[in-house]
C-alpha positions in Angstrom: 133.0 33.2 -33.9 130.4 30.7 -32.7 128.8 31.4 -29.4 130.0 29.1 -26.6 127.4 26.5 -25.6 127.2 25.1 -22.1 127.5 21.3 -22.3 124.7 19.6 -20.3 125.2 16.4 -18.3 125.8 13.4 -20.6 123.0 10.9 -21.3 125.3 7.9 -21.2 128.0 6.6 -18.8 130.2 5.5 -21.7 132.6 8.4 -22.4 135.1 8.6 -25.2 138.3 10.6 -24.8 139.8 11.6 -28.2 141.5 14.3 -30.1 139.0 16.2 -32.1 139.0 19.4 -34.1 139.0 21.6 -31.0 141.7 19.6 -29.1 141.7 17.0 -26.4 138.2 16.9 -25.1 135.8 14.5 -23.4 132.9 13.6 -25.6 129.9 11.4 -24.8 129.3 8.4 -27.0 125.7 9.5 -27.5 126.8 12.9 -28.9 129.2 11.2 -31.3 126.7 8.7 -32.5 124.0 11.2 -33.5 126.4 13.7 -35.2 128.4 11.1 -37.1 125.3 9.2 -38.0 123.5 12.3 -39.3 126.4 13.7 -41.3 127.3 10.2 -42.5 123.7 9.7 -43.9 123.9 13.0 -45.7 127.3 12.2 -47.0 126.1 8.9 -48.5 123.4 10.8 -50.4 126.0 13.4 -51.6 128.1 10.6 -53.1 125.0 9.3 -55.0 124.1 12.8 -56.1 127.6 13.4 -57.4 127.6 10.2 -59.4 124.2 11.0 -60.9 125.2 14.6 -61.6 128.4 13.6 -63.4 126.5 11.0 -65.5 123.9 13.5 -66.6 126.5 16.2 -67.3 128.6 13.9 -69.4 125.7 12.7 -71.4 124.4 16.2 -71.9 127.9 17.1 -73.3 127.9 13.9 -75.4 124.5 14.8 -77.0 125.7 18.4 -77.7 128.8 16.9 -79.4 126.6 14.7 -81.6 124.6 17.8 -82.7 127.8 19.7 -83.6 129.1 16.9 -85.8 129.0 17.6 -89.6 127.0 15.1 -91.6 129.2 12.7 -93.6 129.5 13.2 -97.3 127.1 10.9 -99.3 130.0 10.0 -101.7 132.0 8.5 -98.9 131.3 4.9 -97.9 131.4 4.7 -94.1 133.1 1.8 -92.3 131.2 0.1 -89.5 132.6 1.4 -86.2 131.6 -0.1 -82.9 129.6 2.4 -80.8 131.4 3.8 -77.8 130.4 3.0 -74.2 129.1 6.6 -73.9 126.9 6.0 -76.9 125.2 2.9 -75.4 125.0 4.4 -71.9 123.6 7.8 -72.9 121.1 6.5 -75.5 119.9 3.8 -73.1 119.6 6.2 -70.1 118.1 9.1 -72.1 116.1 7.7 -75.0 114.6 11.1 -75.8 118.1 12.4 -76.3 119.4 15.8 -75.3 116.2 17.0 -73.8 116.2 14.2 -71.3 119.8 14.6 -70.5 119.4 18.3 -69.9 116.4 17.8 -67.6 118.4 15.2 -65.6 121.3 17.5 -65.4 119.2 20.3 -63.9 117.5 17.9 -61.5 120.7 16.2 -60.3 122.3 19.7 -59.9 119.5 20.8 -57.6 119.6 17.5 -55.6 123.3 17.8 -55.1 123.0 21.5 -54.0 120.3 20.6 -51.5 122.3 17.7 -50.0 125.5 19.9 -49.7 123.5 22.7 -48.1 122.0 20.2 -45.6 125.5 18.9 -44.8 126.5 22.5 -44.1 123.5 22.8 -41.8 124.6 19.7 -39.9 128.1 21.1 -39.5 126.8 24.5 -38.3 124.7 22.7 -35.7 127.9 21.5 -34.1 128.6 24.9 -32.5 131.9 24.1 -30.9 133.3 22.1 -33.8 134.1 19.0 -31.7 132.5 16.5 -34.1 129.5 15.8 -31.8 126.1 17.2 -30.7 125.6 18.0 -27.0 122.1 18.3 -25.6 121.9 22.0 -26.2 123.1 21.8 -29.8 120.8 18.9 -30.5 117.8 20.7 -29.1 118.6 23.8 -31.3 118.9 21.6 -34.4 115.5 20.0 -33.7 113.9 23.3 -32.9 115.3 24.9 -36.0 112.9 22.6 -37.9 110.1 23.2 -35.5 110.4 19.7 -34.2 109.8 18.8 -30.5 113.0 17.8 -28.8 112.4 14.4 -27.1 114.8 14.6 -24.1 116.3 11.4 -22.7 115.5 9.0 -25.6 118.0 6.6 -27.2 120.5 8.1 -29.6 119.0 6.0 -32.5 115.7 7.8 -32.0 117.4 11.2 -32.4 119.2 10.0 -35.4 116.1 8.5 -37.1 114.2 11.8 -36.6 117.1 13.8 -38.2 117.7 11.5 -41.1 114.0 11.3 -41.8 113.8 15.0 -41.9 116.6 15.1 -44.4 115.0 12.4 -46.6 111.6 14.2 -46.5 113.1 17.6 -47.4 115.1 16.0 -50.2 112.1 14.1 -51.5 109.8 17.1 -51.5 112.4 19.6 -52.7 111.3 22.1 -50.1 114.6 24.0 -50.0 112.9 26.8 -47.9 112.5 24.4 -45.0 116.3 24.0 -44.9 117.1 27.6 -45.4 114.6 28.7 -42.7 116.2 26.1 -40.3 119.6 27.5 -41.1 118.4 31.0 -40.4 117.1 30.0 -37.0 120.5 28.6 -36.0 122.2 31.8 -37.2 119.8 33.8 -35.1 120.9 31.8 -32.0 124.5 32.6 -32.7 125.7 29.6 -34.7 128.1 30.3 -37.5 129.7 28.5 -40.5 133.3 28.4 -39.4 136.6 27.6 -41.1 136.4 24.1 -39.6 133.0 23.7 -41.2 134.3 25.0 -44.5 137.1 22.4 -44.4 134.7 19.6 -43.7 132.4 20.6 -46.4 135.3 20.9 -48.9 136.2 17.3 -48.2 132.9 15.9 -49.4 132.8 18.1 -52.5 136.0 16.6 -53.8 
């Protein structure tokens, strides 16, 4: 069970009343904007990572298939057969053949894994599973990355800081920064709940 977190006074007078994962609750627009913007940004990258991973995987399999083909008999006159779409795509994308496809497969697999783990982190940071970050949750998310929490700024400023952190970690590939941040949330009592699991499952489909 996640630890209960006391919701601090809202930062905006505009309040949204909606049915969320935990039932009928009052959620501040600021809290919704940051959480949805952060998870949405990560989700967009996950979609790109999935496409690139599938493309690299299919071309890796295609090149392996070409290697397994038996060479044609020299006595048989071959007919000219148009190349398949996979032939053109894979040879154009990976001119060095199987080696390039395998390297891309490994890299895209790592990128997708990082993005999915970051999405998990973002979900864990929503301690009460209401689809929003309150001030306490947002502070903990910032501090888990050793970032100073700028209280009272515009929601867009929080969102920019979080999305830039994601982009930087993804660009540098410093997975340890993410796992350390996750560990700090867990030390404060945050947990990966069944609701988080369901949300993560949706983006992996």
